[in-house]
C-alpha positions in Angstrom: -16.7 22.4 15.2 -14.0 23.3 12.6 -14.4 26.6 10.9 -13.4 27.2 7.3 -10.3 29.0 8.6 -9.3 26.0 10.6 -9.8 23.7 7.6 -7.6 26.0 5.4 -4.9 25.9 8.1 -5.0 22.1 8.0 -5.0 22.0 4.2 -2.1 24.3 3.4 0.7 22.0 4.6 -0.9 19.1 2.8 -1.1 21.0 -0.4 2.5 22.2 0.0 3.7 18.6 0.6 1.6 16.7 -1.8 -0.3 19.2 -4.0 -0.3 19.7 -7.7 2.9 21.6 -7.7 4.9 18.6 -6.5 5.3 15.0 -7.7 4.9 13.7 -4.1 1.7 11.9 -3.7 2.0 10.6 -0.1 4.0 12.3 2.8 4.3 11.8 6.5 5.8 14.5 8.7 7.3 13.6 12.1 4.8 10.7 12.3 5.0 9.0 15.7 3.0 6.2 17.4 3.5 5.3 21.0 2.0 2.2 22.7 2.6 3.0 26.4 6.3 3.1 26.9 7.0 1.7 23.4 7.6 3.9 20.4 6.7 1.8 17.4 7.0 4.7 14.8 9.4 7.5 15.8 9.3 10.8 14.0 9.1 9.4 10.5 9.4 11.8 7.5 8.5 9.6 4.6 7.2 10.2 1.1 6.2 8.3 -2.1 6.5 9.9 -5.5 3.7 9.7 -8.1 4.2 6.7 -10.5 6.8 4.8 -8.4 6.7 1.4 -6.7 8.1 1.9 -3.2 8.9 -1.1 -1.2 9.1 -0.8 2.6 11.3 -3.5 4.3 12.9 -4.1 7.7 13.3 -6.7 10.4 10.4 -7.9 12.5 9.2 -5.2 14.9 10.7 -2.4 12.8 7.4 -0.6 12.7 6.4 -1.4 9.1 2.8 -2.6 9.8 2.3 0.2 12.3 3.3 2.8 9.7 0.9 1.2 7.2 -1.9 1.2 9.7 -1.3 4.9 10.5 -1.5 5.7 6.8 -4.7 3.7 6.3 -6.3 5.1 9.5 -6.5 1.9 11.4 -4.4 3.6 14.0 -4.3 7.2 15.1 -0.9 8.9 15.4 0.5 10.1 18.7 2.1 13.0 16.9 2.7 14.1 13.3 0.8 14.4 10.1 -0.2 12.3 7.0 -0.7 14.0 3.7 -2.0 12.5 0.5 -2.6 14.2 -2.9 -3.1 17.6 -1.3 -5.4 16.4 1.5 -4.6 16.1 5.2 -5.5 12.5 6.2 -4.3 12.7 9.8 -7.7 12.8 11.4 -9.8 11.4 8.6 -11.8 8.2 9.0 -10.5 5.0 7.4 -13.4 4.7 4.9 -13.1 8.3 3.9 -9.4 7.8 3.0 -10.5 5.3 0.3 -12.6 8.1 -1.4 -9.4 10.3 -1.7 -7.8 7.7 -4.0 -6.2 5.1 -1.7 -6.8 1.4 -2.0 -5.5 -1.2 0.4 -4.8 -4.9 0.2 -3.9 -6.5 3.5 -1.7 -9.6 4.1 -4.5 -12.1 4.6 -7.1 -12.2 1.8 -10.3 -10.4 2.8 -12.6 -11.7 0.1 -16.3 -12.7 0.4 -16.0 -16.5 0.4 -19.6 -17.2 -0.3 -19.8 -14.8 -3.3 -18.5 -15.6 -6.8 -15.4 -14.0 -8.2 -17.4 -11.5 -10.2 -19.7 -10.7 -7.2 -16.6 -9.9 -5.1 -15.4 -7.5 -7.8 -18.9 -5.8 -7.9 -18.8 -5.0 -4.2 -16.3 -2.1 -4.3 -17.8 -0.8 -7.5 -20.9 0.1 -5.6 -18.9 3.0 -4.2 -18.2 4.4 -7.7 -20.0 5.6 -10.8 -17.6 3.7 -13.1 -18.8 1.6 -16.1 -19.4 -1.7 -14.2 -19.4 -4.0 -17.2 -16.2 -2.6 -18.7 -14.4 -2.5 -15.4 -15.4 -6.1 -14.6 -14.2 -7.3 -17.9 -10.9 -5.5 -17.7 -10.2 -6.6 -14.1 -11.1 -10.2 -14.7 -8.8 -10.3 -17.7 -6.0 -8.5 -15.8 -6.1 -10.8 -12.8 -6.4 -13.9 -15.0 -9.6 -14.8 -13.3 -12.1 -14.6 -16.2 -12.4 -18.3 -16.5 -13.4 -18.5 -12.8 -15.8 -15.5 -12.7 -18.8 -17.6 -11.6 -16.9 -19.8 -9.1 -17.3 -19.0 -5.3 -14.2 -17.3 -3.9 -14.0 -20.2 -1.4 -12.9 -22.5 -4.2 -9.9 -20.3 -5.2 -6.3 -21.1 -4.3 -4.4 -18.8 -2.0 -2.7 -17.1 -4.9 -6.0 -16.6 -6.7 -7.6 -15.1 -3.7 -4.7 -12.6 -3.4 -5.2 -11.7 -7.1 -8.9 -11.3 -6.5 -8.4 -8.9 -3.6 -5.9 -6.9 -5.6 -8.5 -6.8 -8.4 -11.2 -5.6 -5.9 -8.9 -2.7 -5.0 -8.1 -2.0 -8.6 -11.8 -1.5 -9.5 -11.7 1.7 -7.5 -9.1 3.1 -9.9 -6.9 4.3 -7.0 -4.1 6.8 -7.2 -2.1 4.9 -4.6 -2.3 1.1 -3.9 -1.0 -0.1 -0.5 0.0 -3.7 -0.3 0.9 -5.5 2.9 3.0 -8.6 2.2 1.1 -9.5 -1.0 3.1 -12.7 -1.7 3.1 -14.2 1.9 2.6 -17.9 1.7 2.7 -18.1 -2.1 4.6 -20.5 -4.4 7.3 -19.3 -6.7 4.9 -19.3 -9.7 2.2 -17.4 -7.7 4.8 -14.8 -6.6 5.8 -14.3 -10.2 2.2 -13.8 -11.2 1.7 -11.1 -8.6 4.9 -9.4 -9.6 3.7 -9.3 -13.2 0.3 -8.0 -12.2 1.9 -5.2 -10.1 4.3 -4.2 -12.9 1.4 -4.2 -15.4 -0.7 -1.9 -13.2 2.4 0.3 -12.6 2.9 0.6 -16.4 -0.6 2.0 -16.6 0.3 4.7 -14.1 -0.6 3.3 -10.7 1.6 4.2 -7.7 2.4 1.5 -5.1 3.6 1.3 -1.5 4.5 -2.3 -0.8 5.4 -3.8 2.6 7.3 -7.0 2.0 9.8 -9.5 3.4 10.5 -11.5 0.2 13.6 -9.9 -1.2 13.3 -11.8 -4.5 9.9 -10.2 -5.0 11.2 -6.8 -4.0 13.9 -7.1 -6.7 11.3 -7.9 -9.3 9.1 -4.9 -8.6 10.8 -2.1 -6.7 11.8 1.4 -8.0 13.0 2.5 -4.6 13.3 0.8 -1.2 12.9 2.3 2.3 14.4 0.3 5.2 12.7 0.8 8.6 14.5 -0.2 11.8 13.3 0.4 15.4 10.6 2.7 14.2 12.9 5.0 12.2 14.0 5.3 8.6 17.4 3.6 8.4 18.2 3.7 4.7 16.5 4.7 1.4 17.6 4.0 -2.2 17.5 1.7 -5.2 17.5 -2.0 -4.4 21.1 -2.5 -5.6 22.3 0.1 -3.1 20.2 -1.3 -0.3 21.4 -4.9 -0.8 25.0 -3.7 -1.0 24.8 -1.8 2.3 26.6 -3.7 5.0 24.5 -2.1 7.8 21.3 -3.1 6.1 22.6 -6.7 5.6 23.5 -6.8 9.3 20.1 -5.6 10.7 17.8 -7.1 8.0 19.5 -9.9 6.1 21.1 -11.3 9.2 24.7 -11.1 7.9 27.8 -9.9 9.8 29.0 -6.5 8.7 
């Protein structure tokens, strides 16, 4: 059993890295994940600043999904630490991380097909004491789903299901939203809709970490881009610098340096 002294020892680095005296909301320290002889994430020091939209890109097998799963608690790290908003998440259960202010939207829509749009939005609200009527109205309007509030989620298009799941995450009023390839399989118009939704939420103060392959989408939304390659951070910077980097184009965009 952990003693108060043990807990304080665990808290102090988290507070120093992501507490009120810093603008950093999420930080990993020497985060590593081994699968047998394969190191999928290799000593990653990574941080996201409050109020930014950070995009995480890289070639297939770079470790992007593994890093996201470590942050969300779906995987346990082999080594290293994960800090969020002054709290050490490293050994925290997945569902408890949501209560710290993190919401997650995975690549494939995870909506309740047999429930209506409004009923889907009510599900996460059961975890909160927020004003249900007000939050529902705001979220339906923001996701452009008000006209379909009574329709079963099974009748929605792929893009509408993605917007609904983002809306479900938004109802929790998170400090940080994690999005895993939110526009995968979408049309150009649907992609533009999601970009507008993310920018609108960002304008209201929400912080985002977005894993994405679609570079057009990344250009639309990103403040700063992190490139992961072979489990390590390869480059970080504004999208203009990342796209101009010959080594990034070689490993990610498939161009000759």
